[in-house]
N, C-alpha and C positions, 0 to 999 in steps of 0.2 A: 493656497488661498481658501480652498474649501475646508481644509483641516483647521485652519486658523479661525474661520467663521464658526465651525462647529464647536471649537473649544470655547469661543466667546459665548455662544448660546448656552453651552453647558455650565459655564461659570455663572452666567446671569440666572440660570434656573436654580442652581444651588443657593445663590445669594437670596433669591426670592423666597426660599423656604425659611430664611432666617430674618429676624428683626420684625419690624412692624408694630402695630397696636397691641398685638397679643403679648409682647414683652413688657408693656407698661406696668401691669399690676405687680410684677416682680420687682421692678426698679423703684417704683414709687413707694411700695410697701417697705422696702429696705430703708429708704430715706426717712419715711414717716415714723417707723418704730424706733430708729436711731434717735430721732429728735425727741420723741415722747420719753424715751429712757433717759437721755442726757439732760434735757431741759428740766425734767421732773426732779432730777437730783440737784441740779444747780440752785433751783428756786428755794429749796428748804435746807440746803447743806450747812448754812451758817449755824442753825440750831443744833445740828448733829455735832458740829465741831465744838461748840461751846458747852453743850449739855453732856456729851458722851466723852469727848477728848479733853474737856476742861481747859480749852484755850481761852485766852483773853480776846476781846473783840478785835484788837489791832492785829494779832497773829491770825485770827480767823479770816479777817478781811484780806490780809496779805496772801494767805493761802488760796483763797477763792479768786482774787485778782490775778495771781500768777497762773492758776489753772486755766482761767478764762483766756489769759494772754497766750499761753502755749497752744490752746485749742484754736486760736485765731491764726497763729503762725504756721501750724502744721499743714493746713490746707494749701498754703502757698508752696510748701515743700512737696506736698502730695501732687500738686498740679505739675510741678517741674519733673518729678519722677515719672509720672504717667505719660507726659509728653515726650520725654527724652529716653527713658529706659524701659519702664513697664507699661503695659497697656492699661486702659481704664478699668477693664473687667477685673484684672488681678489686683489693682489698687483698691477697688471696692471690696473684693473678697478678703484681702488682707486687713483692710480697715474694719470690716465687720468682725473678723476673728479677734483683733486686738480690743475692740470695744466690748465684745462679749466677755473676754478674759478680764478686762478692767472692772466691768460691772460685777462679775462673779467675785473678784477679790474684795470689792467694796461690801458686797453682801456678806462675805465671810467675816468682815470686821464687826458686823452686827450680830452674827450667829455665835462666834467663838468669844467667850468672855475674856480669855487671855489676850485677845487681839487688840484690846483697848483698855484704858485705865479702869480700875475698880469704881463702881458707882458710889457716889457720895452726896451728902447734902451740904452745899456750900454755906448754909446758914449756921451749921453746927460744927463743921470741921474743915480743915484745909484739904482741898482735893489734890490728888497726885497728878502730876503731868505725865503725858505718854512717854514710854521708853523709846529709845532709838529704833528698836525693832518694830514697835507698834506704829510709830510715825512713818517708818519706812514702808510698811505694808499699805498704809493709807495713801501715802503719796505715790506709791507704785500703781495703785488702782487709778488714781487721777492721771498719771502719765500714760498708762495704757489706753485710757479712754481718749486722751488728747491725740495720741498717735492714730487711733481708730478714726477719730473725726477727720483727721487729715486725709485719710484715704477715701472716706465716704463723701464728705461734703465737697471735696475738690472735684470729684468726678461724676457724681450721680446725674446732674443735669446734662452735662456734655455726653455722658454715656447713653442717656435716653435719646438725645438728638441723633446719636450715631445709628440708631436703629431704623431710621427712615432714609432709604436710599432711592427714593423716587427720582426719575429723570425729569419729570415735570416740575419745574421750580415753583409754579403757583400752587400746585397740589401739595408739594412738600412744605411750603411756607404755611399753608392752612393747617396741615396736620401738626406741624411743629407748634403753631400758635395754640392749638387745642391742647397739646401735651404740656406746654408751659403753663397754661391756665390751670389745668388739673394739678400740676406740680405745685403751683402757688397755693391752691386750695388745700392740698394735703399738708403743706408746711404750716399754714395757718391753723388748721384743725388740730394737727399734732401738738403744736405749742399750747393751744388752748387746753387740750386734754392734759398735757403735762403739768400745767400750773393749777389745774383744778382737781381732776380725778386722782392723779398720782400723788399730789400733795395731800389731798384729803385722806387717801389710804394711809399715808405715812403718819398723819396726825391721829387717825382713829385706831388703826391696827398696829401701829408701832413700826420701828425701823426694820425689823426682820422681814415682815410681810411687805412693807413699803419699798424695800430694796429688792425683794424677790420678784416683784411684778415686773420691773424693768428688765431683769435678767431673763424672765420668761418671754417678754416681748422681743428682746434682742435675739434670743434663740430662735423664735418663730421667724424673725426677720432674716436670719442667716439661712435657715432651711428654705424659706420662700425664694430668696435670691438665687441660691444654688440650684433649685429645681428648674430654673429657666436657663441653665447653662447652655444646653444644646440649641436654644432658640436665639441666642444673642449674636449680633454682628460685632466682632471684636476687631477694632481698628488698631493696627500696629503702631507702636510708638515712633515718633519722628522727632526732628530737631525742635527744641523749645525756644521760645522767644527770649527766655532768660539767658540761654547760651548765646543767642545773637547779640544781646546787650553786652555780655562779657567779651565777645569777639570784637565789637566796635571799640570798647574801652582799651583792650589790649593792642589792637591795631593802631589806634591813635597814639598810644604811649610809645610804641615801637618807632613811630615816625615823628616823634616830637622834635627832632633836630631838623626836619625838612620844612622848607617854606611853602606856604600855600600858593598855588598858581593864581593868575589873574581871574577875576570873576567870570570872564567870558570864555574861559578855557574848559568847555564842557567835555572835550575829548580826553582830558586827563583824569576823568573820574570813571570809576568802574560801575556800570549800571546794567550788567547782563541780567536779563529777566526782570528788570525793574521798570516801573512806569516813569521814574524820575531820571532825567539825564544829568542833572546837576543838583547838588545839595543846596539848601538855603544858606543865607548869611548868618542866621542865628546860631550862636554857640559854634563859631567857625572852627574852633580847635578840633572838634570831632570830625570835620570834613577830611582831615588827614587820613582817617580810617578807610575812606573809599578812594583816596588819591593814588593813581598808578605812578609809582616812582620809577620803576624799570620794567617795561612790558616783557622783556626777555626773561626776567626773574619772577615776575608776579603772575603772568598768564601762561596757560598751556597753548597747544596748537589750535584748540577750539575757542580760544578767547575766554576760558573760564579761569577763575582764581585758583592758583595752585595751593595756597594756604589761607583758609578762611579766617585764621587768627592774625593774618598780616594784611589782608585786603578784603574789605566788606563792600556790599552794594550800597548805593545811595539810599535805597529804601530802608535798609537796616539802620543807617545813620540817622535818618529822619524819624524813625520810630523811637530811637533812644532820645532824641531831642524832644519829641512829643511827651515822653514820660517825664523828662527833667522839667519841662515847662509847667506841668501841673503839680509839682512837688510842694510848692509853697501853699497852694490852695488846699492840697491834701493835708498839710500839717495843721491847718486850722480845725480839721475834724478830730484831731487827737483830744483836745479839751472837751469837745462835744461828747466824745466817747467816755471821757472821765465822768461827766455829769450824768450820763445815761446808764452808767454801771454802778449806781449806788443802791441797787436793790437789797443787798444784805442788811443795810441800815434800816430800811423801811420794814423789813421782816421783823427785826428786833423791836422796832417801835410798835408795830401791830400786835406783837405778842404780849405787850403790856397794856393793851387797850381793849375796850369792850367790842367783841367781834360778832355779837348776836345780831342777826338781821331779820329772821323770820321765826317767831316763837322761840324754840330752843335750839334752832340750827345756828351753829357757830362757824363762820367762814374761816378756813385756815389762814394763818398770818401770811404765808407765801403766796396765797391765791389772789391777794389784792393786786398783784402784778397783771392780772387779766384785764384790768381796766385800762392799763397802758396799751396792751395789745389791741384791744377793741378800739380805742381812740385812734391808734395809728391806722388800723384797717379802714375805719369809717372815714377818717380824714383823707386818706389816699383815694378812696372811692369817690367821695364828694368832690374833691378837687378835680379829679379826672373827668367826672361826668357833668359837674355843674360849674366848678370854678374856672376851668380852662375855657369853655365857650363864652362865659361872661367876661373874663379878663381879656380874652383875645380881641374883643371889640375895642378895648382901650389901648392895649399894648401893640396891636397889629402883628402879634406873633401867634403862630399856631400852638405854641406851648403854654400860652397864658403868661405867667410870670417867667422871667428868664431863669435858667438853672442856677445861676449865681445868686439871683434874688431869692430863690427858694432856700438855698443853703444858708443865706444870711438870716432869713426869717427863722429857720430852725435853730441856728446858733443863738439868736436873741431869745427865743422861747425857752432854751435850756436855762438861761439866767433867771427868767421868770419862775421856772419850775423849782430851781434851788432856793430862790427867795421865798416862795410859798412854803417849801419844805422847812425852811428855817423858822418861819412864823408859826407853823403848826407844831413843830417840835418844841418851840419855846412855850407854847400853851400847854402841851402835854407834860412837859417837865414841871412847870409851875403848879399844875393840877396835882401831880404826884407828890410834890413837896408839901402842898397845902393839905393833902390827905394823910400826911405822915409816912410816906413811903420812901423817904430819902435813902434809907439803908436796906430797902427791900426791892431790888431791881426786877424781881419776877412778879411783883404784885400788879394786879389789874386795876388801872385807874378808872374813875367814872367819866370816861370820855370815849365816844364812839370811834372805832377804827375808820369809819367813813370819812373822817376828817383827812385821811391820807389819800382819798380818791382824787381830789383835784391835782395833786402833784403828779400822780401816776398818769392822769389824762394829759396834763401839759407835756410830760415827757414823751408820751405816745405821739402827740401832735407834732412836737419838735422833731421826733425821729421820722415822721412821715414827710416832713419838709426837708430836713438836712440829710438823713441817711439815703432815702430814695433819690433825692436831688444829687447827692454825691455820685452815686453809681451811674445815674443817667448822664451826668456831666462828663464823667470819664469816658463813657461809651460814645458820647457825641463828639469828643475831642480826639479820639483815637481812630485809626483805620480799622477795618474789620479784622485784619490780621492780629490786632492787639486786643481783641475782645476779652480774652482770658485775663489780661492784666487789670481790667476794670475791677472785677470782683476781688482780685488779689490785693489791689491797693486798698480797697475798703476793709478787707479782712486785716491787713497789716495795721491800718489806722486804729481799728478796734483793739488789736493786740497791744500796740504801743500805748493806747489810752488806758488799758488795764494796768500796764507797768507803771505809768505815771500816777494812776490812782493809788496804787500800792505805795509809791514813794511819798505822795502827799499825806496819806493817812499816817505813815510812820514819822514824817517830819513834824506834823501837828502833834502827834503823841509825844515825841521827844522834847519839843519846845515847851509845850504847855504843862508838862509834869515836873519841870525843873523847880527847884526850891521846895520840894515836898508838896506841891500843889496837885490836885486831882486832874488827871488828863481830860481834855475835852472829849476824847474818844474812849473814855473809861468803860470797863465791862459793866459798870453800874450806870445805866443810862440816866438815872435820876440825879446822880452826883456829877456826872460829866456835863459837857455842854455841846451836844451835837447840833444845837441851833447855831452856835458860833462856827462850827465846822462847815455847816451849810452856807453860812455867810462868806466864809473863805472861798468856797467853790463859786459862789455868786460873783465875787470880786474878780476871780480868775477868769470866769466866763465873760464878764464885761470886757476885760482886757483882751480876751480872745476875739470878741466881736469887732473891736477896733483894729486888731491885727488882721482879721478877715477882710475888713473894708480896704485896708492898705494893699493886701495881696490881690484882692479882686480888681482894684484899680490898676495895679502893676501888670496884671495878667492881660488886660486888654479885652478885645471883643471875643465872644464865644464863637463867632463865625470864622475865626482864623484857625483852620485845621492844618494838618500836615500838607504841605504843598504837593500838588500832583495827585492827591487822593480825591476821588470823585465822591459826590454826595451819596451815591448808592453803595459805596464801599464802607460807609459808616454804619455801625450796627444800629438797626432800627430800635425805636423805643420799646416795641412789643417784645424784644428779646432780652429785656433786662432781667437780671437775677434778682430774687427777693433779698432784701437786706437781712443781715443776721440780727434778728430781733433781740434786744436787750431786755432781760426780764429780772 
C-alpha cells in the first residue's frame, strides 16, 4: 500500500511539472499564425488565379470552393484520427508540417517563372492556360494546406484544454473559461490581420513577398509549438464517437432479422456503464443494436459485451439517435454556407471600383471582408450583453431568443444580404457600361467600393445569428460525450456548402452561355450578369428559409434532449467553439 501510495504521489508530481498556463503561448501562437497564413491567402487568391494562372472566373471560383470544402472536411477526419489512433500533439505537429510545406510550394509558384503560365496582357493577346504540371503544383499546395488544417484546427482547442488537470472542478472551469476567451480573441485578431495586413502586403509588395510572409509566420509557428514539447500533457488516443456510431449501425444491421422485445423489457437491453437502462422509442430499429439476443454468446462472465460490433450500450444507441434527429436542421445550414462563401465575387467587384478612402490610401479589394468580421463580432457581443437580458423579459428564457429562432433569423438575413448584393452589382454594372467599359473588365468605374460594405455587414450579422446559433444548438441537444460532434457537424455543413456553391456557379455558367450568349458569371464582370446570379442565390435562400421553418416545426421542442442525460451533462454555453468565419 505504501509503495502504491508513493507511486501515485510520484506520478502526480511528474504531471504537475507539465501542462498549465505556461503552455498556452505555444498552443495559441500555433493556431493564430496558421489562421493568419491560411486566411490571408484565401481572401486574395481569386486574383492570383485569374491574373497569374489565367483562369476564367468559373474555374477560379470552383477551385476556391473545392479548396475551402476540403479544408472543412479534413478537420473531421483529423478529429477521428486524433481520438482513435494518434494523440492530439502529434496531429497538430503533423498538421503544422503539412501546412508549412503547402505554403512553401505556393510561394515557389510565385518565385519560379516556369511554375506558372507566362505573363500576358489579355487586352492584346490570348493568354496561355496552365500546363498539367503547373496546375498540379498549385493544387498540391492547396491539398497540403487542407491536410494541415485538418490536424491543427481539429485539435488545438482540445489540446489546450488537456493541459489543465486540476482536481478542483471549479478552479479548472475558471481556468478553461479564461483559456477559451483568449483563444477566441486570438482567432479574431488573426483573421483581422490576415484580411488587412497580409492582403495589403500582397497588393503593395507583390505575390512573392505576399506569399513569403505567411511562410515565415508558419515557420515561426512550427518552431514555437515544438519548443514547448517537453511541457505538454499528451493524452493518449482512445475510442472515437465515430467508431461508436459505426458499431451501432453494424450491430443493428446484424440483428435486422430479430424482433424487438416489448417496451417494458428493460432487462433485454445492454446498459453496462450506461445511465440508460432502456432505449427510447424513437427510431426503434436502432434499438436492436443494444438488444441482448443470447446472453451466453453476447456477454462474458463479467457481463461485458464480447463483441462491440454486435452489441452496443443503450447510451451509444441514443447518441446516434441524437445525431440523426438534428440532421434535417443541419441540412438547412448548407444553403446558408453557400451564400456566406461568395467572397471571391465581391473581391472581383471591389477590384473594379474606387477603393480610395483617405487621401491616396487605397484599401485592398480583399480587405473589405473585414467589415463582415467586425459586424459578426459586434453583433455577437451586443446580442450577448444587451439583447439577451432585454429579450429574456419577453421570452422568459435565459437565452433570449430560442436557438432555432436565432438560426432562422440568420437564414433570413442571408437572403437580404444576397438581395442587396444583387442591387449593388446591378448599379456597378450599369455604371461601367455607361462609362464605356463593357469590354474592359479591369477598368475602375466611378463608384465607391464602400457600396459593398452593407452586404458584408449583413453577411456578418447573419453569421452571428445562424453560425453561432447552429453550434450552440448542437451543443445544447447533445450530451457532453458528443461535444466534439457539434463542431464537426458545423464544419461538415460549411464543406458541403462550398461543394454546392461550386455546383451552382457551374450550372449557372452552363445554362446561361447556351446559344452563344455571354455567361452570367463571365470573366468580364461588365458583360456578365452577376446581379442575376445573386438573385438566383436569393431565391434559393428564400426556399431554404421555408424549408428551415418546416424542419424546425418537425423537430419539436429544443428541451427534448437524449433521455437520461442530465442538464449538467450538456456542454455549457461558455464552452462553445468559435465559428469558422467565412471571409
